[in-house]
N, C-alpha and C positions, 0 to 999 in steps of 0.2 A: 306527699311531695309539696311542700308549702312554697308560697311566694310566687305562684304562677297564675296569671290572669290575663284575659283578653279585654281590650278596651274598644268594643264596638267595631266600627269600620276602619279604625286606625291600624288594626292588626298588629298591635304591639304585644310582645310576649316577654315576660321576665323569666329568665332561666338561669340555672346554675351553670358555671363554666365546665362542670364535669358530670352533668346529669342530662338525661334525654329530653328533647323538646317534645311537648305533647300538643295535640290538636286543640284548637279553641273550643271544640265541643266536649272535651273531656274534663273541663275544670269542675272540681268539687269543693264546695265551701262548707265549713262547719255550721251546724244549726240551720237557720232559715236561709233559703237561697231565692233571691229575686232576680229574674233575668234582665238583661239590658245593662247599659252603662251605669244607670243609677243603682241598679241592683248590685253590680260589682263593687261600687263605692260603698254602698250600705253594708254589704257583707264583710268587706274589708274592715269597716268601722266596727261592726258587731264583733268580729273575731278578735279585735284588739281589746275589746271591753271585757271579754270573758275572764272571770276570776281576777279581775283588777279591783282592789279595794277602793272605795270611794275617796278616802283621804289621799291615796297615791295618785289617783286620777286627777283630783283637784290640784295637787302639787305639780303634777306634770303640766297641767293646763296653765298654771301661773308661770311656771318656768318658760314655757313656750311663748307666752305673751310678753314676758319681760326680756327675753333674750332672742331677738330675731336671728334666724339662721342664714348665713351667707353661703350661697352656692357659686362655684366657679365652673363654667362650661368651657372646656378647652377644645377648640375646633381642629379639624383635619388640616393637613398641609404639608405632608412629607417632610423634606429637610427644613422647611420653614417652621416646623414644629418646635425646633430648638428655642424659638423666641418665647415659648411658654415659660421657659426657665427665667428669662429676664422679666417677664410679666409678674411671675410669682415673687421674685426678688424685689421688684419695685413696689408691689403691694405691701410686702412685709415691712419695707422701710417706712411706709405710711401707717404702719400698725394694723394692717388689714390681713387677716388670715382666714381662709375659708373653713366653713364647718362641713361642707359637702363638696366633693370633687367628682366631676363627670367628664369623660373625654372620648374623643372620636379619633381613630387612626393615630397619628403622631401625638395628638392630645391625650389619647388613652395611654400611650407610653409614658409621657412626662407626668401626667396626672397620677398614674398608678405608682410610679417610682416615688413621687412626692408623697402620696398617701402612705406609702410603706416606710417613709422616713429616710430615704437614701438620696435626697436631692443634691447634697454636697458632692457625693461620689459621682452621681450622674453628670453634674456640671463639670467637674474636674476631668472626667473621662472624655466628655464631648469636646471640650476645648482643645484636648491633645490629639484629637483625631486628625489624621492626614489621609491623603488619597489612598495610600497603600493599605492602611488599616481598614478603611472603609471597604476597599476591594476584597480584603481577606474575610470580611463578614458576609460577603455576597456568595452564597452557595448556588452558583448559576447552573441551571438545567433547562434545556430547550425543549424537553419532551413533556413537561407537566402543565399544570394550569397557570403557571407564572414563570417568568424568567428566573426569579429568585425564590428558593425554597423557603428561606427564613429561619431554618433551624439553628444556624450558627449564631445569628443575632440573639435569639431567645436564649440559647445555651450560655451565651456570654453574660446575660443579665441574671442567670441563675446563680452566678458567683456572688452577686450582691444580695438579692432578695430570697434566694433559695428556691428549689423547684417545688416545694410543698407549701409555700406561703399562700394562704387563702384570702379572699377578699373580706370575708367575715372577721378575720383576725387583724385587719388593718386599724391603725389608730384613728383614721378618718373614714367616714362613709364614702364609698367609691363605686362607680359603675362605668362600664364602657358600652359602646353601642356597635352592633354588627348587623349584617344583612343576610337573610337566608337566600342563597343563590337560586334555589328552585322556585320560590314563591315571591321574592322581593319583600318579605315581611321584615319589619324592624325588630331587632332582638336586643334586650337590655341584659347585660351580664353583670349581675349584682352579687353572685355567690360563686363559690368554687375557686379553682386555682387562678391566682392573679395573672401569671404569665400567659396562661391559655386565653384569658379574656383580652389581654393586650394584643396577643398575636392574631386573634380572630378579627379584631377591630382594624388591624393594620394591613389586611390582605387587599392591597390596591389591585384592581382588575388588570390582568395581563402582566403585572410586574411581580407580585408576590403570590405564591400559591394559596388557594383557599384552605380553610381549616375544617376538618371533619369533626363535628362536635354534636353529641346528642342525636345521632342519626341524620344530621343535616350538614350540608356544606355551607360554611359561613364566609362572607367576604367583607370588604371594607364598609364600615358604618357610614362613611361619607356619602354613600349612594342614597341614603334615606334621611339622615339626620346629621349633617356636617358639623353643626354647632349644637350640642345636646342640651339646650335650655330646658326642654320639656322634661328630661330625665331629672335634672336638678330640682325642678318644681315638684315633680311626683315624689321625690325623696324627702321633701319637707323644707326646701329652701324658701325663705321669705323674701330674700334679696338675691338677685342673680347678676353676676358679672360674666359677660360672654366675650370670648376671644375668637374673632373671625379672621382667618388667615387667607381667605379666598376672595376678598373684596376687590382686588385690582389685578387679578392674574388672567382674566379671560383674554385670549389672543397673545399671551406672553410667549408661547412656544413658536410663534410665527415671526418674531422680531429677528432682525439681522444680528448675528453674533460675529465676534472678531475671530481672526485666524488663530487656531491653537498655537501655531508657531510663534505668535506674538504675545501669548499669554504671560502675564507677570513680567513683561518687558524683556523676555528672552528671545532674541532673534537667532536665526540660523548662523550668522557670522559669530555671534557671541558664543554659541554652543560649540562651534568648531574649535574654540580654544580650550575646551574641557577635555578631560581624559575620555577614553573610549567608554569606560564604565559609566561616567557621568552622562555621556551622550545617550547611551541606551536607557538609563533611568529617566532622563528628561523626556525622551521620546515616548516611553511607556506612560509617564505621568500625563503628557499632553494628550496621548491617545485615550487614556482612561477618562480624563476630565472632559474631553470632547464627547466620549461615549455616554457618560452619565448626564451631561447637560443637553446633548442633542441626539440622544439614542434613537436610532431608527430614522434619522433625517433622510428626506428624499433628495431629489436632484436639485442642486443649487442653480442649475442653468434655467429651469423653468419654475423654480420655487415650489415644486410639488412636495407636499408634506409627507414625511415619513410615517411609518407604522406607529411608533410611540408618540410622535407629535400629534397624530390623530387621536390616539387613546387619551393622552394627557389633556389635550385641548378639549375633547368631548367631555371628559369628567369634570374639567374646570368649569365649563359652561353649565353643566348640570348642577354641580355643587353650588355655584353662585346663585342660580335661580331658586334652588331648593332652600338655601339659607335665607334669601330675601323673603320668600313666601312664608316659611315657618316662623321667622322672627317677627314678621308683620302680624301674624295671628297670635303669637305668644312672645311678646317682646321682653327682653331682659331689662334690668334697670339701667344698665350701661353696656355699650359695645366697644371693645378695644380692637383696633385694626392696625397691627404693625405693617410697615411699608416694606415688603419683602418681594416685590415683583421680580427683582433681578436674580433671586435664588432659583436654581434649577431643581428639578424633581428629586434627584438623588444626591445632591451636593451636601451630604451630611458633614463633610469635612470643613464646612464654613460655619461651624457652630458659633464661633466668637461673634461674627457679624450678626447672626440671628438673635443671639442672646442680648447683645448691645442694643439692637433695635427694639426688642421687647421692653427693655428698661427705658429707652427713649420714649416709647409709646406711653408709658405710665407718666413720664414727665410732661408730655404734651397734654395728657388728659387729667392732670392732677387737679385742676380747678373744677372740672366736671365731677370727678370722684369726690372731692371735698364737698361739693354741693349736693350731689345725688345719693351718695353712699354713706358717707360718714355720719350724717344726722340720723339716718335710719338705724345704723349700728349702735349709736349712742342713745337710742330711745330709752327713757327712764320709765319706771313704773308709774310715776305721776302723769306721764304723757298719754297713757293708754285710756281711752274713753270707755 
């Protein structure tokens, strides 16, 4: 069972999306094994050298030196994750295409579909989403580990990428990140079925049910690594662009919201002029939009937070702190932060807004990208010392 190793106290395990997780004490490496983090790296190095002709190794070394690899780390963010589409489009217009894509939660979804070559189809579908179609994708159940089972959503994407598409078969190197519920261990999903890896990374606590994989329950990777810069680097990225969707959302769920009856300028008086069918549909839409933007709200009288406000608010605080800490210790070359504070947790029908903001974010950061990224990507052989 190749491709599995532990990195000291960080408790990181690389697993296949359809293979069992094994304890850190069970790792076996070919030939010489040296314990500890240095031993892991040494054995990984030695294993790659086995049966490799010197001329091939030298050629690979030259290619690596002359062509820096660009990694794109797409962060978690629920409905805000649609902005990753605009980010990728904006970078492409600048002539920048990633060599490695890693994603967490919503970033795992967009990144995985992009790596599979179905970005156009994803964008077209996302822009057409309305509240009714979003609701139809929510297989709601109140007795499991999450309000939404998630099977309908994943089954929908099977129509695009197929249910047997593996990560190893993708045109681009790809990985998602998830969390082992029992231990809190970070898990990198770099092999196995693509949609399984995406689904595990998206299991937002309390909202979407955990995924049972390799004898373990996996939940949202945002709990341990919201912006997976470290995975990009471990997969060989020399330059990393990180997209952080959680920079300005702490406290967002406790801001005042307008009355659903006034949403989109539709008042009760205006509604009364519509047919009975239109009234019912408008009421359902208002109720659904209120549900997914303020789900679980508490009493308005004393501003008591509701159940999901507490869950979302808590996770937001945690992800913001973890992101700051991890990127301080392992900073990317540039951080992109779309301004999407106004988007609710499950407002996936607002894809156009999110995609547009992702594109605008690239425009705002174009000067920095030109200064920090482009020169490194255009590094010539003569520039290497």
